[in-house]
N, C-alpha and C positions, 0 to 999 in steps of 0.2 A: 531575499539572499543574500548572503554576505560580500561584501567586498572582492574577496581573494576569486571564490567563486565566478561571480561577474566578471573580475579582469581575466579569468580562464578562457573567455572565450575568444578574446583575442588570438587563442593559437588555434582555431577552426575558422574555415569559411563558411559562409553562409550555405554555398551549395551542401557542405557534409552535413549539416541542422536540420535540410530544408523538409526531411520527412521522418516520422516515426515508424521507419518500418522495422518490423518485428527482426530484420536479419542484420540488421546495423544498428542496433544503440551502440550510443556513446555515453562517457561518461565525464564527467567534469574534472579540470584538472588534467595536466600532460600524464600521471600515473595512469589512465583509463583511456587515454586517446586510441582508436583503432576499431577496426570493425568486427572482429572476430565474439559471435555472441556468444562461446565457452569460455573466453579468456574475461569478457568484460562485465561478470558479474561480480557480487559485493558479496564479500563472505569474512567480513570483519565480526570479530568479537570483542567485547572489550574485558579486560583482566578481569577475573575470577568467575564470570558469569558461566562458562563452561563446568567450573567445578562445582556450581552451587548444588546444593542439595532440596532437592524436589519433593516438597512435602504433599503435594495433591495434586490428582488430575483428575478434570471434570470435563466427561466430552456431551458434546451438544449436537444436534441436528437441526436444520433449517425449520423452524418452526417457533411460535408465538414465545415460549421460554426458554429456544436456544438462540440460534442465530437469524439474524434479516438478511437478505442478500438480492440487490436489485431492483426489480419491478415487483409490483406487490403480485400479478400475477402473470406466468411463465411458462413457456414452452419449451420443454427440457431439452428441446433439440434444436431452439431457434437462440444462436451467438446475439442478436441485440436485444432478445429480452433480458440478457444479465447486464443491464446500464441503470444506473443513475440509483435514487434512492425511494424509491416508488414502496419497498416493503416495508422498511423504518417508517416512513410517515404514514401508510397506513395502521401500522401497529400502534404507533408514538405520536399521533396528530400534535400535540401540543408542542413536542419538543423539534416540528421541524416546519413551524410557521414563522412568520416573520412577525413584524410588529403591526400589521396589516391583515394579518389573518390569513396571507397567501402561503403556500409551500414553498420554500425555499428553491432557488433553481438551482440545477445539479450542474448548467452550463447555459452563458458562457463566466466560467472561471477563473479567467483573466478578462481585462479591459481587451475590446474589439480593438485591432490597430497596435496593440502591442508587440514590437520587433523583438525576435529574435536575438539575444544578451541586453535585450533593457527590461529592466524592471521599475514600471511606472507605478504609483503611489495606486493602490488598489481600491482605495476607501470607500470610492462611487459605488461598489459592490458589494460593501458591507448592509446587511439585512436586504440584501436580495440573493446573493448565491451565496448556497451552503458553504464553499471549502472557505472562502474570503470571511465567511462570516465565525467560523468556527474554528478557523488555524489556531495552532499552537502558538504560534511566533506572536498574533495578536492578544492571546491571554498573558502571555510570559514572553517577553523579548529575548529572552537566553535561550529559545529555543531557534532564534533567525542568524546562530552564531554555528560553523561547523559545515563539514560534508554531509549530512544530514540533516541540514537546515532546508534542503529540498523537498524531504517530507513534512515539512510542517511550516510551508508559503501557503498552503490552502490551494495550490494546483491539481486539480485532481484528474487533469487529460493531460495527453502530451503537448498540443497546441503547438505543434512543429517544434516544440523543444529540445525533443530526444533525451538524452539520458541527462542531462540538467534539468530535468523533471522527474527523475523514475529514479528507482535502484532496482536492479535487474537481481535475482535470487536462485540460486540455485537448493538443491534440496539440503543442502548444509546450513541454508540459513543466515542469518546474523541476529548480532545481540548486542545492545546498546544501554550505558548508563545514562541517563538522562541528566541535565542542569540543573536540576532542581527536586526535589523531594515532593510527590504527588499528597496535597492537604485531602482533597474531595472532589469526587467524581461520581455521574450516575452510570455510565456507559464507554466504550471501546470501539474504536470503529476503522475500517482504512478505506482507503480505495484503490483498487487492484483488477488485477487482468492476467490472463496466461499470456507467454509470450513463447517461440519457439524457431529454429531454424529451418523447419520445412519449408517449402515455400510456402505463399499466402494462402491457404485454402482455409474459408473462417471456418469454426467448431468448435463446440461446446466440450470443455475438459472438465474433470472430475478432480478433486483435491481431498485428502484430511490436510488440514493445517492447525499447528500447533503454536500457539500465542503461550509465551512463560510471562508473568510478571515475578518481579525482583524485589525484594524487602533486603534492608541489613540483619544480616544475624545477631545475637545477643554479643557476640563481642563489636560490631559496630563495624569489621573489616572484611566479614565475608557474606554472602549471601544467600538467601533463602525463597525458592520459585511455587508457584503455585502454577500449574500448566493447563490451560484449555484448549482440549482436542475440538475442531470443529470439523466433523465428519461429513464426509459428502459435499464438500462445496465445488457448486457447478461456476465456472466461467468462461468468459468467450474467450478464445485463443485466436489468434492472425486475421479476425474478421474484418479488424478495425484497432488501431492505436487509442480510437479515442471513445470505445466502448469500455467503459469503467465501471465498475461494479462499487456500490456502497456496502460492505460487509461488516458486523457487529454484533454486540449483545450489550444488554443490562448487566451492571454486577449483582441487583436485587436477584436476576433471574437465576444468575449460576452461586448465591449465596457467598459472595465474596465481598469482604472490604478493600477497598482500594487505598486506605488511606498509606502511607508511608512507603508505597509502591516508589521506587528509584531508577527502575530501567524496565527493559521486556527484550526479547527475541522472539524470532519466527521461524518456523522451520514447516518443511510438508513432506509429505508422503505424495506421490501420484497412483490417485486408483484408476484412473481408466481415460486415455487420452489415443484417437485411430484420425491417424492420419491419411485419407482418401481423393485420391486425384484420379479420375474415370476408372480405369481397370486397376490400379495402384494402391494398395494399402499396406500403410506402414505404422509402426507401434514405437513411436518416440521414447526415449528413456529420458527419466529425472537425474540421472547419475553422470555429470557433466565428465566425470576420470577415466569414463568405460570407452569403448568404442565404437559403439552404435552409430549409425550415420545420420540420425538425427536425435535433437534434444528438444526438452521443454525445459520451462522455468517459471517462475514468479515475477511481474511487475507492478513492482509496489510504487505507487505514485503520494498517497498522503496517508497520515496515520493522526487521529484525534483523537481526543478526550473531552468531549464538548464541554463547555460551560464549566472547566475544572478550575478548582485553586491550587496554587504550589507554594511553597515555601521558599 
């Protein structure tokens, strides 16, 4: 995490960061301090990305040549089963084993005892924890700078850091230009969960996720994109801030050459989310601008291009 973000912790008390409850997520820096779920979403798009021409859409499902998600075997109604990297490791075991031939840990993803506002050297977790081993800031130090560096520091769960570890998204999503141009990568993935301002009743929610990769156009000033539509993605909402899934895909499976990628965006559509508490049944909205009583969004913790190279 860069020095500016680290310094921003001085503006918050430890009490305000003591938990990762979905209803009081906070953001780094004075601009995002507050407990309002609707107002604290990140919706910044770097210049030129919304105007980019989308050349191709690829729709994929949760299957071997589509996207992986959470545990290898899952109960579709169990929030706890949308956790970790089990399915990815089962489908691609050679890419999820450390030098000892063991599957990487999903947690701990930071050293035990690391205090809120303190970012210690995490190298003891290299070759042990997946996030710390594969984080983009370790591959390319340029990813350790800026507000979105929280998505590249290897922390795949909240660990009481609240919004200093995550980015909350509404359906309009976000778009970013990377600090370097991608030369080579086999796969793309991210650590994520659902988040809602309903009372914390754990459930499984379903989304369509849209990840777009951008390359320079012929003029080297505009961008062209390819969108991967990940259909019917299930993840836990409000069961626990620590239950995150590794979701992603291999570029070979979607017939996409990632060389030259300079940015990405992520948006979503809500397919189904039902909040039930006793006799109360509520359908949260994914549109943060409407007057629905409750709303739901995505909680993005980390973005990976494992073992990639950048110019």
